C-alpha positions in Angstrom: -0.2 -22.1 -5.8 3.2 -23.2 -3.9 4.7 -19.6 -5.5 1.7 -17.1 -4.3 2.2 -18.7 -0.7 6.1 -18.1 -0.8 5.8 -14.5 -2.1 2.9 -14.1 0.3 5.0 -14.9 3.8 8.5 -13.4 2.5 6.3 -10.3 1.9 4.5 -10.2 5.1 7.8 -11.5 7.1 9.4 -7.6 6.8 6.0 -5.6 7.0 6.0 -4.7 10.9 9.4 -2.9 10.3 8.2 -1.1 7.2 4.7 -0.4 9.0 6.5 0.8 12.2 8.6 3.3 10.5 6.3 6.1 10.2 4.7 8.1 7.7 7.5 10.6 7.5 9.9 8.5 6.6 8.3 6.3 4.3 7.5 9.3 2.6 11.3 10.4 2.1 12.6 7.4 0.6 9.4 7.4 -1.8 10.9 11.2 -3.1 14.5 9.4 -3.3 12.5 6.6 -5.1 10.9 9.3 -7.8 14.2 10.8 -8.1 16.0 7.5 -9.1 13.3 7.0 -11.8 13.2 10.4 -13.4 16.8 10.0 -14.0 15.2 6.6 -16.3 14.4 8.9 -18.8 11.1 10.8 -20.5 9.4 7.4 -20.0 9.4 7.4 -16.4 8.8 11.2 -15.8 5.3 10.9 -15.0 5.6 8.2 -12.8 8.0 9.6 -11.0 5.5 12.8 -10.7 2.5 10.6 -9.4 4.7 8.7 -6.7 6.0 12.6 -5.3 2.6 13.3 -5.0 1.2 10.2 -3.1 4.2 11.1 -0.9 3.1 14.5 -0.9 -0.3 13.5 0.1 1.0 11.1 2.7 2.3 13.7 4.8 -1.0 16.2 4.7 -3.2 13.4 5.0 -1.6 10.5 6.8 1.5 12.1 8.6 0.1 13.8 11.4 -1.1 12.3 15.3 -4.3 13.5 16.5 -5.0 14.5 20.2 -8.6 13.0 21.3 -10.0 13.6 24.3 -10.2 12.0 27.2 -10.4 11.8 31.3 -7.4 13.6 33.1 -4.6 11.7 33.6 -4.7 10.2 30.2 -4.1 10.5 26.6 -5.6 9.2 23.9 -4.0 9.7 20.2 -5.3 8.7 17.0 -2.9 7.9 14.1 -3.1 5.6 10.8 -1.5 2.3 10.0 -1.3 -0.2 7.1 -3.6 -2.7 6.6 -1.4 -5.3 5.5 -0.5 -7.3 2.4 -1.8 -5.8 -0.8 -2.0 -7.4 -4.3 -1.1 -4.4 -6.9 -1.7 -4.6 -10.5 -4.3 -5.2 -13.8 -4.9 -6.1 -17.1 -3.6 -4.8 -20.4 -4.9 -1.6 -19.2 -2.6 -1.0 -16.8 -0.3 1.6 -17.5 3.2 2.3 -15.6 2.4 5.6 -14.2 -1.0 4.1 -12.9 1.2 1.0 -11.5 3.8 3.7 -10.1 0.8 5.7 -8.5 -0.8 2.2 -6.7 2.2 1.2 -5.5 3.5 4.3 -3.9 0.1 4.9 -2.0 0.4 1.4 -0.7 3.9 1.6 0.7 3.7 4.6 1.8 0.6 4.2 3.7 3.0 1.5 5.7 1.5 -1.9 3.3 3.5 -4.4 1.4 2.6 -5.7 -1.9 2.6 -8.9 -4.4 3.0 -7.1 -7.8 1.2 -9.0 -10.7 1.2 -7.3 -14.4 0.6 -8.4 -17.8 3.7 -9.2 -19.4 3.7 -6.1 -21.3 4.5 -3.9 -19.0 7.0 -6.8 -17.2 10.6 -4.5 -17.6 9.2 -1.6 -16.6 7.6 -2.9 -13.3 11.2 -4.4 -12.8 12.5 -1.1 -13.7 10.4 0.4 -10.7 11.4 -2.2 -8.1 15.0 -2.0 -9.0 14.7 1.6 -7.5 12.6 0.9 -4.8 15.2 -1.5 -3.6 18.1 0.7 -4.4 16.8 3.3 -2.5 15.1 1.8 0.8 17.0 -1.5 1.5 13.7 -3.4 0.9 14.2 -6.3 -1.1 11.3 -8.4 -0.1 8.9 -5.8 0.7 7.5 -6.5 -2.5 7.2 -9.6 -4.6 6.7 -10.3 -8.3 4.0 -12.7 -9.2 3.8 -14.1 -12.4 0.1 -12.6 -14.4 -1.7 -16.3 -14.5 -1.8 -16.2 -11.1 -3.2 -13.1 -10.3 -6.5 -15.1 -9.9 -5.2 -17.7 -7.6 -3.7 -14.9 -5.4 -7.3 -13.3 -4.6 -8.3 -16.2 -3.8 -6.0 -17.7 -1.5 -3.5 -15.1 -0.4 -3.4 -13.8 3.1 -4.3 -10.3 1.4 -5.8 -7.1 3.4 -6.6 -5.6 -0.1 -6.6 -5.5 -4.0 -5.6 -2.5 -6.2 -6.2 -3.1 -9.8 -7.1 -0.9 -13.0 -9.0 -2.9 -15.4 -12.1 -2.5 -17.9 -15.1 -2.4 -16.4 -16.2 -6.0 -16.8 -12.9 -7.3 -15.3 -13.2 -5.3 -12.3 -16.7 -6.4 -11.9 -15.4 -10.3 -12.3 -12.3 -9.8 -9.7 -14.8 -8.2 -7.2 -17.1 -11.0 -7.4 -14.0 -13.4 -7.5 -13.5 -11.5 -3.6 -16.6 -11.1 -2.5 -16.6 -15.5 -3.0 -13.5 -15.9 -0.3 -14.3 -16.9 3.2 -13.1 -14.4 6.4 -13.5 -10.8 6.8 -14.4 -9.4 3.1 -11.2 -7.5 1.4 -10.7 -4.0 0.4 -11.2 -3.5 -3.3 -9.7 -0.5 -4.8 -10.1 -0.2 -8.5 -9.7 2.2 -11.5 -11.3 1.9 -14.9 -9.2 5.0 -16.3 -5.8 3.8 -16.9 -4.9 7.1 -18.8 -6.4 9.9 -16.8 -6.6 8.0 -13.1 -9.2 10.0 -11.6 -9.3 8.1 -8.9 -5.4 7.2 -8.6 -4.4 10.8 -9.1 -6.7 11.9 -6.6 -5.3 13.6 -3.3 -7.8 11.0 -0.9 -6.3 7.6 -2.8 -4.2 6.4 -0.2 -6.4 6.8 2.4 -8.1 3.4 0.8 -4.7 1.8 2.2 -4.8 2.3 5.8 -6.7 1.7 9.2 -6.9 3.8 12.2 -5.5 3.5 15.3 -6.2 5.0 19.1 -3.4 4.8 21.9 -4.6 5.4 25.1 -1.8 6.2 27.8 -2.4 6.3 31.3 0.0 9.3 32.5 -0.8 9.3 36.2 0.6 5.5 36.1 3.5 4.5 38.8 6.5 5.5 36.6 4.5 7.0 34.3 4.0 6.5 30.5 2.1 3.5 30.7 0.8 2.5 27.5 -2.7 0.6 28.4 -4.8 -0.1 25.6 -4.0 0.4 21.5 -6.7 -0.6 19.2 -7.1 -0.8 15.2 -9.3 -0.9 12.9 -9.8 -2.8 10.2 -7.6 -5.5 11.3 -8.1 -9.5 10.3 
């Protein structure tokens, strides 16, 4: 319990700053991350390719800010933001490539993460994180937890979502555990095919990690450009 609480606190402490730098900057950092992983050799090439894919998808889907109609003297903008803290991981069905895709989508969308992976994947996960920290200087944004803490984290951590790869039966059990939590329902992003990755490798996968926000500015106010209202959806 203490390990989960401490990791969540550290990750959330730097989340706002990461979310604030914007999609374009985050995408560029992910591209640099992919380049660093490619140097590690063939075992990391597919992981790097999926990270690049998520970065490119983010630039196309969530990067643009959209103007919305409004009354004269007012501008309205629609944009996206991260949701907060996500658990990212899975059971023995999880592969290094799937993990990279999950984590890249969560990060480029503007979230922080608790990483929980099987022992067999720990060395690969450590390499992923080492290169991410090297290019981004974010040494607390993603926190690693022991494999046996996953269900505790699902039940108690202040999470906004869970992105996991597992077999169907395990996914059902984990979804029920999340449904039993008190408060706001937690987003559950489940991939059951850890090899072909039909969900994680889809162009719209990262949309599951965002919330939409609107920004209204009164451009006729004294002094001009006075922000009047900023609203978000899907927030706790």
